[in-house]
C-alpha positions in Angstrom: 64.4 -25.7 78.2 64.5 -24.1 74.7 67.6 -26.2 73.9 65.8 -29.4 74.9 62.8 -28.5 72.8 65.0 -27.7 69.8 66.8 -31.0 70.1 63.5 -33.0 70.3 62.1 -31.2 67.3 65.2 -31.9 65.3 64.8 -35.6 65.9 61.1 -35.7 65.0 60.3 -37.0 61.5 58.9 -34.4 59.1 55.6 -36.2 58.7 54.9 -36.1 62.4 55.9 -32.4 62.8 53.8 -30.9 60.0 50.1 -30.2 60.4 50.0 -30.2 56.6 53.0 -32.4 55.4 54.9 -31.2 52.3 53.4 -33.3 49.6 55.9 -34.0 46.8 55.2 -37.7 46.2 57.2 -39.8 43.7 56.4 -43.2 42.3 59.2 -45.6 41.1 58.2 -48.7 39.1 60.2 -51.8 39.1 59.8 -52.5 35.4 60.8 -50.6 32.2 57.2 -49.7 31.3 54.3 -48.9 33.5 52.0 -49.8 30.6 52.2 -53.6 31.2 48.4 -53.9 31.3 48.9 -55.6 34.6 50.6 -54.7 38.0 52.3 -51.4 37.1 49.5 -50.1 35.0 47.0 -50.8 37.8 49.2 -48.6 40.1 49.2 -45.9 37.5 45.6 -45.9 36.5 44.0 -46.5 39.9 46.6 -44.6 41.9 48.7 -42.0 40.1 45.9 -40.7 37.7 43.4 -40.5 40.6 45.9 -38.5 42.7 46.5 -36.1 39.8 42.7 -35.6 39.5 42.8 -34.5 43.2 45.4 -31.9 42.2 48.5 -33.8 43.6 51.5 -33.6 41.3 53.1 -37.1 41.3 56.5 -37.6 39.9 57.2 -40.9 38.2 60.2 -43.0 37.1 60.4 -46.1 34.9 63.8 -47.7 35.0 65.5 -49.0 31.8 67.5 -51.4 34.0 67.4 -52.5 37.6 70.4 -50.4 38.7 68.6 -47.2 37.9 66.0 -47.8 40.6 68.4 -47.0 43.5 69.8 -44.0 41.6 66.4 -42.6 41.1 65.2 -43.1 44.6 68.4 -41.5 46.0 68.0 -38.5 43.7 64.4 -38.0 44.6 65.1 -38.2 48.3 67.9 -35.6 48.0 65.3 -33.3 46.3 63.0 -33.8 49.3 60.3 -35.9 47.6 58.0 -37.7 50.0 56.5 -40.1 50.3 58.6 -42.0 47.8 56.7 -45.1 46.7 58.4 -48.2 45.2 55.9 -50.1 43.1 56.9 -53.8 43.0 59.1 -56.0 45.2 62.2 -55.3 43.1 62.3 -51.8 44.5 62.5 -53.1 48.1 66.4 -53.2 48.4 66.7 -49.7 47.1 63.9 -48.4 49.3 65.6 -50.0 52.4 69.0 -48.6 51.5 67.9 -45.0 50.8 65.3 -44.9 53.7 68.2 -45.5 56.1 70.0 -42.5 54.7 67.0 -40.2 55.0 65.3 -41.2 58.3 63.2 -38.0 58.4 61.5 -38.7 55.0 58.6 -41.1 54.3 58.9 -44.1 52.0 56.4 -46.7 50.9 57.1 -50.2 49.4 54.3 -52.0 47.6 54.4 -55.8 47.4 57.2 -56.3 49.8 58.2 -55.5 53.4 60.9 -53.1 54.6 61.1 -53.0 58.4 62.3 -49.4 59.0 60.6 -46.7 61.2 60.0 -44.4 58.2 58.7 -47.0 55.7 55.2 -48.1 55.1 55.0 -51.6 53.7 52.0 -52.7 51.7 51.4 -56.3 50.9 48.5 -58.5 49.6 47.2 -61.9 50.4 47.3 -62.9 46.7 47.0 -66.5 47.6 43.4 -65.8 48.7 42.4 -64.3 45.4 44.3 -67.1 43.6 42.3 -69.7 45.6 39.1 -68.3 44.1 40.7 -68.3 40.7 41.6 -72.0 41.1 38.2 -72.9 42.3 36.6 -71.2 39.3 39.1 -72.8 36.9 38.2 -76.3 38.3 34.5 -75.6 37.9 35.1 -74.4 34.3 37.5 -77.2 33.1 36.2 -79.9 30.9 39.5 -81.9 30.8 40.2 -82.1 34.5 43.5 -80.3 33.7 44.3 -76.7 34.3 47.6 -74.7 34.1 49.5 -72.0 36.0 52.3 -69.9 34.4 54.3 -67.6 36.7 56.8 -64.9 35.9 59.9 -65.2 38.1 60.3 -68.3 40.2 60.2 -66.5 43.6 58.2 -66.8 46.8 55.7 -64.1 45.9 54.6 -65.9 42.7 54.7 -69.3 44.5 51.9 -67.9 46.7 49.8 -67.4 43.5 50.6 -71.0 42.5 49.8 -72.5 45.9 46.5 -70.6 46.3 45.4 -71.5 42.7 46.2 -75.2 43.3 44.5 -75.3 46.7 41.4 -73.6 45.3 41.2 -76.1 42.3 41.6 -79.1 44.6 39.0 -77.8 47.0 36.5 -78.3 44.1 38.1 -81.4 42.6 40.8 -83.2 44.6 41.9 -85.2 41.5 42.3 -82.3 39.2 45.7 -81.9 37.4 47.4 -78.6 37.8 50.4 -77.9 35.5 52.9 -75.3 36.5 55.7 -73.4 34.8 57.8 -70.3 35.4 59.1 -68.1 32.7 62.5 -67.3 34.2 64.7 -66.2 37.1 65.5 -62.6 36.1 63.4 -59.4 35.8 63.0 -60.1 32.1 60.6 -62.9 33.0 58.0 -60.2 33.4 58.3 -59.1 29.8 58.8 -62.2 27.7 55.5 -63.1 26.0 57.3 -65.3 23.5 58.5 -67.6 26.3 55.0 -67.5 27.8 53.4 -68.6 24.5 55.8 -71.6 24.4 54.9 -72.7 28.0 51.2 -72.1 27.5 51.2 -74.2 24.3 53.1 -77.0 26.1 50.4 -77.0 28.8 47.6 -77.0 26.3 49.2 -80.0 24.5 48.9 -81.7 27.9 45.1 -81.1 28.0 45.0 -77.9 30.1 41.9 -75.9 29.1 42.1 -73.1 31.7 45.3 -71.1 32.2 46.1 -68.7 35.0 49.0 -66.3 34.4 50.8 -64.3 37.1 53.6 -63.0 34.9 53.1 -59.3 34.3 53.6 -58.3 30.7 54.5 -61.9 29.7 50.9 -62.9 30.4 50.0 -61.5 27.0 51.6 -64.5 25.5 49.5 -66.8 27.7 46.3 -65.1 26.6 47.2 -65.3 23.0 47.9 -69.0 23.2 44.6 -69.5 24.9 42.8 -67.6 22.2 44.5 -69.6 19.4 43.5 -72.9 21.1 40.0 -71.6 22.0 40.4 -72.3 25.7 40.0 -70.1 28.8 42.4 -67.9 30.6 42.5 -65.9 33.9 44.2 -62.6 34.0 46.0 -60.9 36.9 46.4 -57.6 38.8 44.0 -55.6 36.6 40.9 -56.5 34.5 42.5 -58.0 31.4 39.3 -59.0 29.7 39.9 -56.6 26.8 43.2 -58.5 25.8 41.3 -61.5 24.6 37.5 -60.9 25.1 36.4 -64.3 23.8 38.7 -66.3 26.1 39.1 -64.4 29.4 37.2 -66.1 32.2 38.0 -63.4 34.8 41.0 -61.6 36.3 42.4 -61.9 39.8 43.0 -58.4 40.9 45.2 -56.9 43.6 44.1 -53.4 44.5 47.6 -52.0 43.9 46.5 -48.6 42.6 43.9 -48.1 45.4 46.6 -48.9 48.0 49.0 -46.4 46.4 46.2 -43.8 46.3 45.3 -44.3 49.9 48.8 -44.1 51.2 49.7 -40.8 49.5 46.2 -39.4 50.3 46.8 -40.3 54.0 50.2 -38.5 53.9 48.6 -35.5 52.3 46.0 -35.3 55.1 48.4 -36.0 58.0 47.2 -39.6 58.7 50.1 -41.5 57.2 51.9 -44.0 59.5 54.9 -46.3 58.9 54.4 -50.0 59.5 52.8 -52.9 57.7 49.5 -52.8 55.9 48.0 -56.0 54.6 45.2 -56.2 52.0 43.1 -59.4 51.6 39.6 -60.6 50.8 38.2 -59.2 54.1 39.1 -55.6 53.2 38.5 -56.0 49.4 42.2 -55.8 48.7 42.1 -58.8 46.4 39.2 -60.1 44.3 38.0 -61.8 41.1 36.6 -59.4 38.6 32.9 -59.6 38.3 31.3 -57.4 35.7 29.2 -57.7 32.5 32.2 -59.0 30.6 33.3 -61.7 33.0 
């Protein structure tokens, strides 16, 4: 009987066995700098910093290049860190690979899905927030032409584009929506020069409201909007401060809040693997509404 009990316990994941799970969380970003004033920074400010205020010591890693993501996650897993949180879809392949090697440790992926029994996947219905952004852009446009500039040409950003277009055409079926993507590599998230070029091209074609879903590259879009004295819509965090005279609003995904909740749940023994989805119904996405917007 004791042998059977021992065998069962040895097969039970650590987060299910412990009344108070060992809390040694680690956060890995998918971009070289968390201070992008967008997605990664939202995770840091509204997630990591809040956890530290609660007394939880969170390790962080910012990769200089993509190959370092897997190396960092593997190293952290070997040291017993958990949960290990990948911030951004580009961490998903590494999370999937390492989670298979460490089935008794907890992992979290934000903005993608990894279907493994020890991984919690957190995604957002960004198309819902983008729909609202598109509707507001259509209501604010004086030229009947608005623009969208995405970072990488991938399915995730296509959801932003689709929602934005549908929202605009819900208000005005005849509105023109111009669309461009910055690139097809991770550098697309940090190329404000290219973003300026694309934004100016759309402005020359009469766009007077621009929505950017391009990470750090979005700074170029907002600068172009400022120089042309038109409106821009930010993304992932409240970006009003970047160009106060020209920012109409920002479409926010509650990335930091989701990160904070996941690690807090683990710390309190409530954490579960599986898929968690945030949308308008649970305040996971929203348009910023404050005195400045």
